[in-house]
N, C-alpha and C positions, 0 to 999 in steps of 0.2 A: 797883199794883193787881193782885191775884191773879185768875187766870182760874178759872172753874168747870171741874171735871173733864170735863164734856161738851164744852166748847169746846176743851179741850186734846186730847181724843180726835179731834175733827174735824180739828184742825190736824195731828196726827200722821198720820192717814189720808191727808190731802191731800199731805203731804210724801212719804209712801211711794209713793203713786200717781204723783206727779210724778217721783220718782226712777226708778220702773220705766218710765215712758213715755220719759224721757230716755235711759235705758239702751238701750231698744229702738231708738231713732233712731240713737244713736251706734253700736250694734252692727251694724245693717244697713248704715249708711252707710260703715262701715269696709271693707266688701266692695268698694266702688267702686274701690279701688286694686289689686284683684286681677284686674281686667279692663282691657283697653286703653280709654282715654278714659272710664272709668267715672264720672268727674266732669263729663263733657260730654254725657251722654245727654239727649236732648230728645224729648218727645212732645207733639204739639199745641202747639208753641211754648213749652212749659214745661220747665224743668230737672226731671229725674227721678232724684234721688240714690239712691233705693232701687230700683235697676234690676231686681232680681229679684221685685219685689212688684206685685200687681195695682193697688194704689192708691198715691197720694202719701203718705197717712197710714200710719204703720207698722202693718202687720197681719201675720198669719201666712200669709195667702193668697198663694201664689206664682204668678207668670205662667209660661208655658212655658219661658222662658229661665231664670228663677229655679229652676225644678224641675230643669232640665238641669244648671245650675251646682251645685246641691246634690248631685245624683246623681254629679257628677264630683269631689266632695269639696272644693267651693269652690276649684277649680283651673282656670286657663285652659289647656286642653289643645288639641292640634291637632284632636281629634275635636269638641270643643265649638266651636272656631273654625269648622270646616268645616260644622257642622250649621246647619240653618235652623229654629231653635226655634219661630218664630212662623208658619212656612209661607207667608211672603210672597215666596219666590223669591230672597231675598238671604241669604247666609250670615251667621252671627253676626259673623264676622271682617270682612266687608265693611261691615256696619252700624256696627261699632265702630272702624273705621279700621285694621284689621289684615288686609287681604285675602290676604296670603301666609302668615298664621298663624305669624309668627316673633317676635311681641312677647314680651318677658319683663318681669316686674314691675320697675319702676324705669326702663325704657326709654321713649323717646318713640315712640309708634306711627307707622306710615308716614303716616297722615293724621290731623290733629287738628281738622278742620272737617267740617261736614256729617255729623255723627254722628247716627244714628237709633237707635231702641229695638229691640233684638233680641227683645223679648218680646211685641210687639204688631204684628200684620200691617198696621195702619193707619199705621205709622211706617216710612218707607223713606228711604234715602239716595238722592240723585241722583248720587252719585259713581260713576264708571265702574267696572265689575267688572274688575279687573286680575288676577284670580286665575289666568288662563291665561298671563300673562306672567311666569312664574317664572324664577329663575336657578338654576343648578346649581353644585355644587362642581367644582373642576378635575378633569378626567378623566371626568366624567359627561355623559350626554346632557342637553341642556337643552330644555325646552319653551318656545317663544317664539311667542306668538300662535297657539297650537294646532298649530304645526309642530315636529317634532323635529329638532334639529341635533346632529350628533356632533362631539366635540372634534377639533381639528386639532393636529398636532405643531408645537411652537414651533421656529423656526429655531435650529440649533445651531452653525453655522459663522459666520465673519466675513462681513459683507456683501460682495457682489461688485459691480463696476461694469462696464459694457460700453462706456463712453465712453473714447476715447483720451485720454491725457494730453497737454497742450499741449506743443509743441516750441519 
């Protein structure tokens, strides 16, 4: 049975709109792998795959984290990690499980549970803020729990003993 031209036009329009909608969802969701735990972000108990957007349905309206991520060229930088995009007192890195801002794409973040949304102040992690407990490379001062410790020299000679050998 042949369809009338009007019905065919409606089907074509529906197909194009469906494809555009799907492309929007896939396009935004692909950003989730450019941030730590982007696939684990939760807000109000719901998974939030489009982390940078105001709503769960794909829109162009960005939340504060999405705007900052866009401004950084869709790149997880130390600056973006240390920022508090939603103003809730927690850094983006803390909320996303990268409190030391050392995550790189493909790595497992320092924390993979209790992930909150860095774009909404009503979503906060209960994970402790460990950002003060950083480590340093060899030869550098380290900040540990807010105190600075200087490196010490490693022993260079053979160990010595003070005990007498048995006779």
